[in-house]
VOLOLUM-978060 format. One record per residue (C-alpha): residue in one letter; residue number from 1; z negated, y negated, x negated. Coordinates in steps of 0.25 Angstrom, whole numbers, plus 5000, padded with zeros to 4 digits. Layout:
REM VOLOLUM-978060
  rest   nr     Z     Y     X
     A  NUM     Z     Y     X
...
This chain:
REM VOLOLUM-978060
  rest   nr     Z     Y     X
     M    1  5049  4984  4663
     Q    2  5034  4991  4657
     T    3  5029  4991  4645
     T    4  5020  5001  4637
     G    5  5004  5000  4639
     N    6  5002  5001  4622
     L    7  5014  4995  4616
     G    8  5020  4986  4627
     L    9  5033  4995  4625
     K   10  5044  4992  4636
     K   11  5047  5002  4647
     P   12  5059  5000  4653
     E   13  5060  5004  4670
     G   14  5070  5011  4677
     T   15  5076  4997  4683
     D   16  5076  4990  4668
     I   17  5086  4987  4660
     V   18  5083  4995  4645
     D   19  5087  4984  4635
     I   20  5088  4989  4620
     A   21  5079  4978  4613
     D   22  5066  4984  4622
     L   23  5069  4998  4617
     N   24  5069  4991  4602
     G   25  5056  4983  4605
     N   26  5048  4996  4609
     M   27  5053  5002  4595
     D   28  5048  4992  4588
     I   29  5035  4992  4596
     L   30  5033  5006  4592
     D   31  5036  5005  4579
     N   32  5026  4996  4576
     A   33  5016  5002  4584
     V   34  5018  5015  4575
     N   35  5018  5009  4562
     G   36  5003  5005  4564
     K   37  4998  5020  4566
     V   38  4992  5030  4557
     D   39  4997  5043  4555
     K   40  4990  5054  4565
     V   41  4982  5065  4555
     T   42  4980  5079  4563
     G   43  4967  5082  4566
     K   44  4963  5067  4564
     Q   45  4959  5057  4575
     L   46  4961  5043  4575
     S   47  4948  5032  4574
     T   48  4946  5019  4576
     N   49  4934  5020  4567
     D   50  4936  5020  4552
     Y   51  4929  5032  4545
     T   52  4923  5027  4531
     A   53  4917  5032  4520
     A   54  4903  5031  4523
     E   55  4904  5037  4537
     K   56  4910  5051  4529
     T   57  4898  5050  4518
     K   58  4888  5049  4531
     L   59  4894  5061  4537
     G   60  4894  5069  4524
     G   61  4879  5068  4526
     I   62  4877  5073  4539
     A   63  4872  5089  4540
     T   64  4880  5099  4546
     G   65  4875  5099  4562
     A   66  4868  5088  4561
     T   67  4867  5078  4575
     N   68  4865  5064  4576
     Y   69  4853  5066  4587
     T   70  4847  5055  4596
     H   71  4836  5057  4606
     P   72  4840  5053  4619
     A   73  4832  5043  4629
     T   74  4835  5053  4640
     H   75  4836  5067  4643
     P   76  4845  5074  4654
     P   77  4833  5082  4663
     A   78  4841  5093  4660
     I   79  4834  5096  4647
     I   80  4819  5094  4653
     A   81  4813  5107  4658
     Q   82  4807  5106  4673
     D   83  4795  5114  4679
     A   84  4786  5112  4689
     S   85  4778  5101  4685
     N   86  4790  5093  4681
     R   87  4804  5093  4689
     F   88  4814  5082  4691
     V   89  4813  5074  4704
     T   90  4826  5066  4708
     D   91  4828  5054  4715
     T   92  4832  5061  4730
     E   93  4819  5067  4727
     K   94  4811  5057  4724
     T   95  4818  5048  4738
     A   96  4816  5062  4745
     W   97  4801  5062  4740
     N   98  4799  5046  4745
     A   99  4805  5048  4756
     K  100  4795  5059  4762
     E  101  4786  5055  4776
     T  102  4773  5052  4775
     P  103  4764  5062  4784
     A  104  4760  5050  4792
     G  105  4777  5046  4793
     A  106  4781  5060  4795
     Q  107  4771  5059  4808
     A  108  4776  5049  4814
     K  109  4791  5052  4813
     A  110  4786  5066  4820
     D  111  4780  5058  4831
     A  112  4793  5051  4832
     A  113  4801  5063  4832
     V  114  4794  5067  4843
     A  115  4793  5056  4851
     A  116  4808  5056  4850
     A  117  4810  5070  4854
     K  118  4801  5068  4866
     A  119  4810  5057  4870
     D  120  4823  5064  4868
     Y  121  4824  5068  4883
     I  122  4838  5073  4881
     R  123  4835  5085  4870
     Q  124  4820  5086  4878
     P  125  4821  5083  4893
     G  126  4807  5077  4898
     Y  127  4797  5083  4907
     A  128  4790  5075  4919
     A  129  4785  5076  4933
     T  130  4790  5066  4945
     S  131  4784  5055  4953
     G  132  4791  5047  4962
     T  133  4797  5049  4972
     A  134  4807  5062  4978
     A  135  4819  5053  4976
     A  136  4813  5044  4964
     Y  137  4808  5055  4954
     I  138  4803  5047  4941
     A  139  4799  5055  4930
     V  140  4791  5051  4916
     L  141  4792  5053  4903
     I  142  4786  5052  4889
     P  143  4792  5046  4880
     A  144  4798  5038  4890
     P  145  4813  5038  4890
     T  146  4820  5024  4889
     T  147  4834  5031  4894
     T  148  4839  5044  4901
     P  149  4852  5047  4895
     D  150  4862  5056  4898
     G  151  4855  5071  4894
     F  152  4841  5065  4896
     G  153  4833  5078  4900
     I  154  4821  5077  4910
     T  155  4812  5087  4918
     I  156  4806  5084  4930
     V  157  4796  5090  4939
     P  158  4797  5083  4953
     H  159  4783  5079  4959
     V  160  4791  5079  4974
     T  161  4804  5087  4979
     N  162  4815  5078  4978
     G  163  4822  5069  4989
     A  164  4836  5068  4990
     N  165  4843  5061  4977
     P  166  4831  5062  4969
     T  167  4831  5052  4956
     L  168  4822  5052  4943
     S  169  4818  5039  4935
     V  170  4814  5044  4921
     N  171  4802  5033  4915
     G  172  4809  5023  4925
     L  173  4821  5024  4921
     A  174  4832  5022  4931
     A  175  4831  5035  4942
     A  176  4844  5043  4940
     P  177  4847  5054  4950
     L  178  4842  5069  4949
     K  179  4854  5078  4952
     D  180  4858  5092  4952
     Q  181  4865  5098  4939
     K  182  4879  5095  4949
     G  183  4875  5081  4950
     V  184  4871  5083  4964
     A  185  4860  5074  4969
     Y  186  4846  5082  4973
     A  187  4845  5085  4988
     A  188  4831  5083  4993
     G  189  4821  5095  4990
     K  190  4829  5099  4977
     L  191  4818  5096  4966
     I  192  4805  5103  4970
     A  193  4792  5097  4966
     G  194  4785  5102  4955
     K  195  4797  5109  4950
     P  196  4804  5105  4935
     Y  197  4818  5099  4935
     A  198  4827  5096  4922
     F  199  4836  5085  4923
     R  200  4845  5078  4913
     R  201  4852  5065  4914
     V  202  4869  5065  4916
     G  203  4876  5052  4918
     T  204  4867  5044  4929
     D  205  4857  5058  4934
     F  206  4848  5066  4931
     L  207  4856  5080  4933
     A  208  4848  5092  4933
     D  209  4846  5102  4921
     S  210  4851  5113  4927
     A  211  4854  5120  4940
     G  212  4843  5129  4944
     G  213  4843  5137  4957
     S  214  4843  5129  4969
     G  215  4847  5132  4983
     N  216  4839  5130  4998
     A  217  4842  5144  5002
     V  218  4829  5151  5009
     A  219  4826  5167  5008
     G  220  4834  5171  5020
     D  221  4846  5165  5014
     I  222  4848  5175  5003
     R  223  4849  5192  5003
     A  224  4835  5198  5004
     G  225  4830  5202  4992
     K  226  4837  5192  4982
     T  227  4833  5178  4978
     A  228  4839  5165  4974
     A  229  4833  5151  4967
     T  230  4832  5141  4976
     D  231  4826  5125  4978
     V  232  4814  5131  4982
     G  233  4813  5143  4972
     D  234  4819  5158  4971
     I  235  4818  5165  4985
     T  236  4821  5178  4989
     G  237  4831  5181  5000
     T  238  4827  5188  5013
     L  239  4843  5187  5019
     Q  240  4844  5204  5025
     V  241  4856  5212  5021
     Q  242  4862  5217  5033
     T  243  4872  5229  5036
     G  244  4888  5224  5041
     G  245  4894  5233  5051
     T  246  4904  5230  5063
     V  247  4902  5222  5075
     T  248  4910  5223  5088
     P  249  4909  5211  5098
     G  250  4905  5214  5112
     A  251  4898  5207  5124
     T  252  4885  5203  5115
     A  253  4883  5198  5103
     V  254  4882  5208  5091
     V  255  4871  5201  5081
     K  256  4871  5205  5067
     P  257  4858  5201  5058
     A  258  4856  5191  5049
     G  259  4857  5194  5035
     I  260  4868  5196  5022
     Y  261  4879  5207  5026
     D  262  4884  5215  5014
     T  263  4894  5222  5023
     A  264  4904  5218  5032
     I  265  4901  5216  5047
     T  266  4912  5221  5055
     V  267  4918  5214  5069
     T  268  4926  5222  5078
     A  269  4938  5214  5081
     V  270  4939  5210  5094
     P  271  4954  5207  5098
     V  272  4955  5194  5108
     P  273  4969  5186  5111
     A  274  4970  5174  5106
     N  275  4976  5167  5119
     K  276  4966  5173  5128
     V  277  4954  5165  5120
     L  278  4952  5150  5122
     A  279  4957  5141  5110
     G  280  4945  5137  5102
     T  281  4939  5152  5106
     T  282  4937  5163  5096
     I  283  4934  5176  5101
     A  284  4933  5186  5091
     G  285  4940  5179  5080
     T  286  4952  5177  5091
     N  287  4954  5162  5091
     G  288  4958  5158  5106
     T  289  4972  5151  5108
     M  290  4972  5150  5123
     P  291  4972  5133  5124
     D  292  4960  5127  5132
     R  293  4968  5118  5144
     T  294  4954  5116  5148
     R  295  4953  5100  5155
     G  296  4950  5091  5145
     A  297  4947  5074  5141
     A  298  4956  5064  5149
     G  299  4970  5068  5145
     G  300  4968  5082  5141
     Y  301  4979  5090  5149
     T  302  4985  5103  5148
     T  303  5002  5101  5149
     A  304  5009  5110  5157
     V  305  5019  5120  5154
     S  306  5028  5116  5167
     A  307  5025  5107  5178
     K  308  5035  5104  5191
     G  309  5034  5099  5204
     D  310  5036  5108  5216
     W  311  5043  5098  5225
     S  312  5033  5099  5235
     G  313  5023  5090  5230
     S  314  5018  5099  5219
     L  315  5017  5101  5203
     V  316  5016  5115  5197
     M  317  5011  5115  5183
     E  318  5012  5127  5174
     P  319  4999  5126  5164
     P  320  5000  5132  5150
     A  321  4992  5144  5145
     G  322  4978  5141  5142
     Y  323  4963  5139  5148
     Y  324  4960  5131  5159
     E  325  4949  5124  5165
     S  326  4949  5119  5181
     G  327  4946  5106  5182
     K  328  4949  5093  5177
     N  329  4950  5085  5165
     A  330  4944  5072  5162
     D  331  4956  5063  5168
     G  332  4952  5070  5181
     F  333  4964  5079  5180
     G  334  4967  5095  5177
     T  335  4974  5102  5164
     V  336  4986  5104  5165
     L  337  4995  5093  5164
     A  338  5010  5092  5167
     T  339  5019  5080  5162
     D  340  5032  5073  5168
     S  341  5035  5058  5161
     N  342  5041  5055  5176
     Y  343  5027  5057  5181
     V  344  5020  5042  5181
     P  345  5016  5031  5191
     S  346  5031  5025  5188
     S  347  5039  5035  5193
     I  348  5031  5037  5205
     L  349  5033  5027  5218
     S  350  5022  5018  5220
     G  351  5014  5022  5232
     R  352  5017  5035  5229
     S  353  5008  5047  5221
     I  354  5012  5060  5213
     F  355  5000  5069  5209
     G  356  4992  5056  5209
     V  357  4999  5048  5200
     P  358  5001  5035  5209
     G  359  5018  5029  5209
     S  360  5019  5015  5203
     V  361  5035  5014  5205
     P  362  5037  5001  5213
     V  363  5044  5004  5228
     I  364  5053  4991  5232
     T  365  5056  4989  5245
     S  366  5058  4976  5248
     G  367  5069  4967  5246
     E  368  5072  4957  5234
     D  369  5067  4965  5223
     P  370  5068  4955  5213
     A  371  5078  4961  5200
     T  372  5070  4962  5185
     G  373  5085  4957  5178
     I  374  5100  4958  5178
     G  375  5109  4962  5169
     I  376  5126  4964  5169
     W  377  5131  4978  5168
     G  378  5142  4980  5158
     D  379  5151  4980  5168
     G  380  5147  4967  5172
     G  381  5139  4972  5185
     L  382  5126  4966  5186
     A  383  5114  4975  5185
     V  384  5099  4971  5190
     Y  385  5085  4976  5184
     P  386  5077  4981  5195
     R  387  5063  4980  5194
     E  388  5056  4995  5194
     G  389  5053  5003  5207
     Y  390  5058  5010  5219
     R  391  5070  5006  5229
     K  392  5073  5014  5242
     G  393  5086  5006  5242
     G  394  5094  4997  5251
     S  395  5091  4983  5259
     G  396  5077  4980  5258
     A  397  5071  4990  5250
     G  398  5071  4982  5236
     E  399  5085  4974  5234
     I  400  5084  4970  5218
     K  401  5085  4954  5220
     V  402  5091  4946  5207
     P  403  5089  4930  5207
     L  404  5100  4921  5204
     S  405  5092  4916  5191
     M  406  5091  4932  5187
     L  407  5106  4934  5190
     R  408  5110  4922  5181
     T  409  5105  4929  5170
     A  410  5116  4937  5169
     V  411  5126  4931  5177
     P  412  5130  4916  5176
     L  413  5128  4912  5191
     Y  414  5129  4896  5188
     P  415  5137  4886  5196
     E  416  5145  4883  5184
     Y  417  5150  4898  5181
     I  418  5153  4899  5196
     K  419  5166  4895  5202
     A  420  5164  4883  5211
     G  421  5161  4885  5225
     V  422  5157  4899  5222
     N  423  5143  4906  5226
     M  424  5137  4917  5217
     F  425  5123  4921  5221
     N  426  5123  4907  5227
     V  427  5127  4900  5216
     I  428  5138  4889  5219
     G  429  5149  4891  5209
     T  430  5154  4877  5203
     L  431  5162  4882  5191
     Q  432  5176  4873  5192
     P  433  5188  4881  5189
     S  434  5193  4878  5174
     T  435  5201  4865  5170
     A  436  5209  4861  5158
     S  437  5213  4848  5153
     A  438  5220  4844  5139
     V  439  5213  4836  5131
     S  440  5221  4827  5123
     L  441  5216  4814  5116
     V  442  5221  4808  5104
     L  443  5213  4794  5098
     K  444  5219  4787  5086
     G  445  5214  4777  5075
     Q  446  5216  4762  5081
     Q  447  5224  4766  5094
     G  448  5211  4775  5097
     D  449  5200  4768  5091
     G  450  5188  4772  5102
     T  451  5183  4783  5111
     A  452  5190  4793  5121
     V  453  5187  4805  5127
     M  454  5193  4817  5121
     A  455  5189  4829  5130
     T  456  5181  4829  5144
     I  457  5174  4839  5150
     P  458  5170  4838  5164
     A  459  5157  4837  5171
     G  460  5161  4851  5179
     A  461  5164  4857  5167
     T  462  5154  4868  5163
     F  463  5164  4875  5152
     A  464  5176  4867  5142
     S  465  5184  4871  5133
     M  466  5195  4863  5125
     C  467  5206  4870  5117
     G  468  5212  4861  5107
     S  469  5206  4853  5096
     F  470  5197  4838  5093
     R  471  5201  4831  5080
     F  472  5195  4820  5077
     Y  473  5197  4812  5061
     T  474  5196  4799  5053
     Y  475  5206  4794  5044
     S  476  5203  4782  5035
     Q  477  5203  4782  5019
     S  478  5192  4769  5018
     N  479  5185  4766  5034
     N  480  5174  4777  5034
     A  481  5170  4769  5049
     N  482  5181  4777  5055
     R  483  5175  4789  5066
     V  484  5179  4797  5075
     I  485  5169  4803  5083
     V  486  5169  4815  5095
     Y  487  5157  4818  5105
     L  488  5155  4823  5119
     Q  489  5149  4814  5130
     N  490  5143  4817  5143
     Q  491  5142  4808  5155
     W  492  5129  4800  5152
     G  493  5134  4797  5138
     Q  494  5129  4807  5129
     R  495  5136  4810  5117
     I  496  5136  4823  5108
     S  497  5144  4820  5095
     L  498  5156  4831  5092
     G  499  5159  4826  5079
     G  500  5164  4814  5072
     V  501  5171  4809  5057
     Y  502  5169  4797  5050
     G  503  5180  4790  5042
     G  504  5189  4796  5029
     S  505  5200  4807  5033
     N  506  5191  4818  5042
     T  507  5196  4828  5052
     Y  508  5188  4836  5061
     E  509  5194  4846  5072
     Y  510  5188  4853  5083
     A  511  5194  4867  5090
     G  512  5193  4861  5105
     F  513  5179  4863  5111
     Y  514  5170  4873  5121
     F  515  5160  4867  5131
     D  516  5149  4874  5139
     R  517  5140  4865  5147
     N  518  5130  4876  5151
     Q  519  5128  4879  5135
     R  520  5129  4862  5133
     K  521  5137  4865  5122
     L  522  5151  4861  5117
     I  523  5156  4870  5104
     T  524  5170  4868  5094
     I  525  5174  4872  5081
     Q  526  5179  4863  5071
     T  527  5193  4868  5066
     N  528  5195  4861  5055
     S  529  5182  4861  5046
     G  530  5187  4879  5041
     G  531  5172  4882  5045
     G  532  5179  4894  5052
     N  533  5165  4894  5063
     A  534  5165  4899  5076
     Y  535  5170  4892  5088
     G  536  5157  4882  5092
     N  537  5149  4888  5079
     G  538  5140  4878  5069
     E  539  5128  4869  5070
     K  540  5135  4859  5081
     G  541  5146  4870  5088
     G  542  5156  4866  5079
     W  543  5155  4851  5080
     S  544  5153  4849  5067
     F  545  5152  4834  5066
     S  546  5142  4831  5078
     Y  547  5133  4820  5073
     A  548  5120  4812  5082
     E  549  5126  4797  5080
     D  550  5130  4787  5089
     G  551  5119  4791  5099
     M  552  5128  4804  5099
     L  553  5119  4818  5099
     Q  554  5123  4828  5090
     M  555  5128  4841  5094
     G  556  5117  4854  5094
     A  557  5120  4867  5088
     Y  558  5133  4875  5092
     G  559  5138  4865  5100
     V  560  5124  4865  5110
     F  561  5123  4850  5116
     P  562  5110  4842  5112
     A  563  5100  4845  5123
     E  564  5099  4829  5127
     F  565  5113  4831  5130
     N  566  5118  4832  5144
     A  567  5130  4841  5145
     A  568  5132  4838  5162
     G  569  5142  4832  5168
     E  570  5157  4826  5161
     L  571  5157  4827  5145
     N  572  5167  4818  5136
     I  573  5171  4823  5120
     I  574  5174  4808  5116
     G  575  5180  4804  5103
     T  576  5179  4790  5096
     I  577  5184  4784  5085
     T  578  5179  4772  5078
     G  579  5186  4765  5067
     A  580  5201  4763  5064
     Y  581  5207  4771  5053
     G  582  5222  4769  5054
     A  583  5231  4770  5068
     G  584  5237  4780  5073
     Y  585  5226  4792  5067
     A  586  5222  4801  5076
     G  587  5205  4802  5077
     A  588  5202  4810  5086
     M  589  5210  4820  5095
     A  590  5208  4830  5106
     N  591  5219  4841  5109
     G  592  5218  4852  5119
     Y  593  5213  4857  5132
     M  594  5200  4857  5139
     I  595  5196  4868  5150
     Y  596  5183  4867  5157
     Y  597  5177  4873  5170
């Protein structure tokens, strides 16, 4: 809540609660204040001073119109009259008079202003005759400038005619190139000795202040009676004005005098067939189109339109239209060329020549010409690849010989592939008729502990295949020494491990086998592994548990015998049981039929 400045009356604001006690308190303050006041009289003013009887008596003794005058200590300037000898001086005027220069000081300042004006080579360009060389002018100005800023002006009078790309150094400052108004460096001879040239500094160059007349024309280049400004001054032309007219070409030259022709010169047209004019030649404005078939450099020929033999040893060629000169080109041949891709040495018999081209096709007349290779046709026929050449045919005229070693690249001409006693290309066969034998073996624990042959591949058999199965397993709950091992053994005692099981309850079954003595491999497939691999697939040709142990060799990849194993002679598949694991349990079985040949 606010209060008034004089009586301290309370002034409720819009958000204050109005209290009757506050209103009554304001009334009491006003009532007390009014009680101490006197009533206002019309025409009277209140005063803090009391008006006494003595003052009234004193005022009564003053005459009408009298004033109480006291002489002032100072007078305003306006009441003082000024004349030619008496004037007021202001502080500003006094300061100005005190600042006036003495004659000596004024002279010094004037001299400084003149020196500054002379040193301002932008407003007032300098002037100097040069020294130095024709390519590097030197100018000296007084007063000496300390820099040559943009706009710096100077007029020079070369002491020698300039050389190429001249420069200017002012009072020993860095030299800058002199260039024309377009910023092009002067060629030699453009600044004539003894002639004035004005320049302005622009960037890193001194550029000509104005273009002026220039050029290298001489009087004979300008119309007679006309003048022109050149590098050597004004010249008057001497080139005569000539009259035009009609010129008719003839057998002799028509000469028009030199000069300027203001009227046209008409040359009578001469019709010329373009195809009768050699290409590259122009006659009466007609460019020739006749091809130039002239003999040229090495390899330069013109291809004939057509060419054919007359069956009598001659070649007739039709040349294309054009211009020909007799003679030979740089290769020693004529100009017209006829092309036939078959006209090459490889199409001509050796010992013969056609139009100077010797043949290179060999003529084979001797017998026993070796073949280069053989193959098999789709229908089984033998394809023989002879070497390139011409054969007349028949006995003693180039028979083709196929050696046995080459025949064997297409047909297996080996004794083991040929029926015993049969002669094929002097190869006597040793292949015996195929033989089948039953394979049946059961080895049981205790009853059959030891070693037994499960299958035999005879020494004369090149291939063998067993249809049936091999199975071997162990059965024991505690004796892990039980073992069943199957291996391949040759007649020298070398062994390759085919599989083995140890202790516990394990069963392995293989679906027969296939044997190839030439390829030195024995492959199978395990039927109880669930792997689904193809026959003979896998790291060891299907023999999943081939181990290098007990002096045995390990089967190679894809059933291929190790290199040190001798696959010749009789081979046996042998099973071995060690350790007792209960009577009557079969430890190894082989059942089926084996075919070999």
